[in-house]
C-alpha positions in Angstrom: -25.6 14.1 6.2 -25.4 11.1 8.2 -24.1 7.8 7.2 -26.7 5.9 5.9 -27.1 9.0 3.9 -24.3 8.9 2.3 -24.6 5.2 1.6 -27.6 6.2 -0.3 -26.2 8.6 -2.5 -23.8 6.1 -3.2 -26.0 3.3 -4.7 -25.7 0.7 -1.4 -29.2 0.3 0.3 -28.8 -1.7 2.6 -24.9 -1.6 5.1 -22.6 -4.1 3.3 -20.9 -6.6 6.0 -17.0 -6.6 4.4 -15.7 -10.0 4.0 -12.5 -11.4 5.7 -9.7 -9.7 4.7 -7.1 -11.7 2.5 -4.0 -11.5 4.3 -1.2 -8.9 4.1 0.9 -9.2 0.3 4.5 -9.3 1.1 7.2 -8.2 -1.0 8.6 -5.2 -1.4 7.8 -2.6 -4.5 10.0 -0.6 -6.3 11.7 2.6 -3.9 9.9 5.9 -5.7 13.0 7.1 -6.8 13.6 4.0 -8.7 10.7 3.9 -11.0 12.3 6.2 -13.3 16.6 6.1 -14.7 17.9 9.4 -12.2 18.7 12.2 -14.6 18.8 16.0 -13.8 14.9 17.0 -13.9 14.4 14.2 -11.8 17.0 14.8 -9.4 15.9 18.6 -9.3 12.4 17.6 -8.6 13.1 15.4 -6.1 14.7 18.4 -4.0 11.6 20.6 -4.2 9.4 22.6 -1.6 5.3 22.8 -2.6 6.1 25.9 -3.3 9.1 24.8 -5.9 6.5 21.5 -7.2 3.7 23.8 -7.4 5.5 25.7 -10.1 7.3 22.7 -11.9 4.0 21.2 -12.6 2.1 24.5 -14.0 5.3 25.3 -16.4 5.5 21.6 -17.3 6.0 20.7 -20.3 8.0 16.9 -20.6 5.4 15.9 -22.4 2.5 16.3 -25.2 -0.1 16.5 -22.8 1.0 20.3 -22.1 0.0 21.3 -25.7 -3.8 20.7 -24.7 -4.3 21.5 -21.8 -5.8 24.2 -20.0 -3.7 23.7 -16.5 -2.4 21.7 -15.2 -3.5 20.5 -11.6 -1.3 18.8 -8.8 -3.6 17.7 -6.3 -6.2 19.3 -3.6 -5.8 18.7 0.1 -3.4 18.3 3.5 -0.1 18.4 2.8 0.6 16.3 5.6 -2.3 13.9 5.2 -2.9 10.6 6.4 -5.0 9.4 3.5 -3.5 9.9 0.5 -5.6 9.0 -2.9 -4.6 8.9 -5.9 -6.7 9.1 -9.4 -5.7 8.8 -12.8 -5.7 12.0 -14.0 -7.6 15.5 -14.8 -10.7 15.9 -16.6 -12.6 18.6 -18.2 -13.4 20.1 -15.0 -11.1 19.3 -13.6 -8.8 21.1 -16.2 -11.1 23.8 -16.1 -10.7 24.0 -12.9 -7.1 23.5 -11.8 -8.5 20.8 -8.7 -8.6 16.9 -8.8 -12.4 15.4 -8.9 -14.3 18.0 -8.9 -17.2 16.1 -11.8 -19.7 13.7 -11.0 -16.6 11.7 -10.2 -15.7 13.9 -7.4 -18.6 13.7 -5.7 -18.6 10.6 -5.7 -15.3 10.4 -4.2 -16.6 13.3 -2.0 -19.6 10.3 -0.6 -17.4 7.8 -0.8 -15.1 9.3 1.5 -18.0 10.8 4.0 -18.5 7.1 4.0 -15.8 6.4 6.4 -15.8 9.6 8.2 -12.9 11.4 5.6 -13.5 14.9 4.1 -11.2 16.3 1.2 -8.7 18.7 2.8 -8.7 16.7 6.7 -6.2 14.4 6.1 -6.8 13.9 3.0 -5.0 14.6 -0.1 -6.3 14.2 -3.5 -3.7 13.7 -6.8 -3.5 12.0 -10.0 -0.9 10.0 -11.8 -0.8 12.4 -14.6 -1.2 16.2 -14.4 -3.1 17.7 -17.2 -5.4 16.4 -18.9 -5.7 13.4 -21.7 -7.1 14.6 -24.8 -10.9 13.5 -24.7 -10.3 11.7 -21.0 -8.5 8.8 -22.4 -5.8 6.6 -20.5 -2.5 8.3 -20.0 0.6 6.8 -22.5 3.1 5.2 -20.6 6.1 8.1 -21.8 3.7 10.7 -20.4 2.9 8.7 -17.2 6.4 8.3 -16.8 7.2 12.6 -16.9 4.9 13.1 -14.7 6.4 10.5 -12.1 9.0 12.8 -10.6 5.8 14.9 -9.3 3.9 12.3 -7.5 7.1 10.9 -6.7 7.9 13.8 -4.9 4.0 14.6 -3.4 4.2 11.0 -2.0 7.3 12.2 0.1 6.5 15.3 0.9 3.1 14.5 2.5 4.6 11.0 3.4 0.6 9.0 3.9 0.0 7.1 6.1 -2.0 5.3 3.8 -2.0 5.2 0.1 -5.3 4.9 -2.1 -5.4 4.4 -5.7 -8.5 5.0 -8.0 -8.8 2.7 -10.7 -6.0 0.5 -12.7 -3.4 3.2 -14.7 -3.0 4.5 -10.9 -2.3 0.9 -9.4 -0.4 0.2 -12.3 1.9 3.7 -11.8 2.5 3.1 -8.3 3.0 -1.2 -8.2 4.9 -0.3 -11.6 3.0 -3.8 -12.7 0.0 -5.3 -15.2 -2.8 -4.9 -12.2 -6.5 -6.5 -12.2 -8.2 -4.6 -9.6 -10.9 -7.2 -8.7 -7.3 -9.2 -8.4 -5.2 -6.5 -6.3 -8.6 -5.0 -4.1 -8.5 -6.5 -0.5 -4.7 -6.2 -0.2 -2.3 -4.0 1.2 0.5 -3.6 -0.8 3.6 -2.4 -0.3 5.2 0.7 -2.1 8.2 2.1 -1.0 7.6 1.2 2.6 3.7 3.1 2.3 0.8 0.6 3.1 -1.0 0.8 -0.1 -4.7 -0.2 -1.6 -6.1 -0.8 -4.8 -9.6 -0.3 -5.1 -11.9 0.8 -8.1 -11.9 4.7 -9.5 -15.9 6.7 -9.1 -15.8 7.5 -12.6 -15.7 4.0 -13.2 -18.7 3.3 -10.4 -20.7 5.9 -12.2 -21.1 2.9 -15.1 -20.9 -0.3 -13.2 -22.7 0.0 -10.7 -23.2 -3.0 -9.4 -19.3 -2.9 -8.3 -20.2 0.2 -5.8 -21.2 -3.0 -3.0 -17.1 -4.5 -4.1 -16.4 -0.5 -3.8 -17.9 0.0 0.0 -16.1 -3.6 1.0 -12.8 -1.5 0.0 -13.6 1.6 2.6 -14.1 -0.5 5.2 -10.8 -2.3 4.7 -9.6 1.2 4.1 -10.8 1.9 7.0 -9.5 -1.0 9.0 -6.5 -0.8 7.7 -5.9 2.6 8.9 -7.4 1.3 11.8 -4.4 -0.8 12.5 -1.6 1.5 11.5 -2.4 4.1 14.4 
């Protein structure tokens, strides 16, 4: 599938041109280890390798989401990835299969990745802010996000990506630790503990709001330009 076909799949007919990117936003975000108070559980997770982390996530009972999940979803992809995409949480299909972004939103995410010459698992890692499905796909509660935070922080530390991309408002707020409006936060390189971070829309949102796919294409171009500058 060539790029024109991929863009058509995303609902974008013409090749949209990237707007002039804003200047990089300055000011350090909180370091990964300072997002929650350090306690024995957080300290233990911070020392885990991938095998231990996978086991810890699978057996986690730190919040009530464990009571309704079928399985926890750690993430998927290249553990030495340049790109880290972070979504909100697993949906019904993800809960069944144990992999993030495998439903309709996942198909759109794959098309978005392909539009900038990326593919799942090849220098790309995909994770979520929470590892268990919230009932009825509701937005995770602050306590649930806080319980899962040490896992995501450890994933970031292990991967050490060149660029983090948050998909949707909950993921952006989890990493930036502040109230976020996607329309205002996109198109800017933020800083998370020394890692450059870009905010864009969640694929599930784009499926419900087709006109914003054009803005998502702008964001994809901005991501690619930012990564090129980092290299």
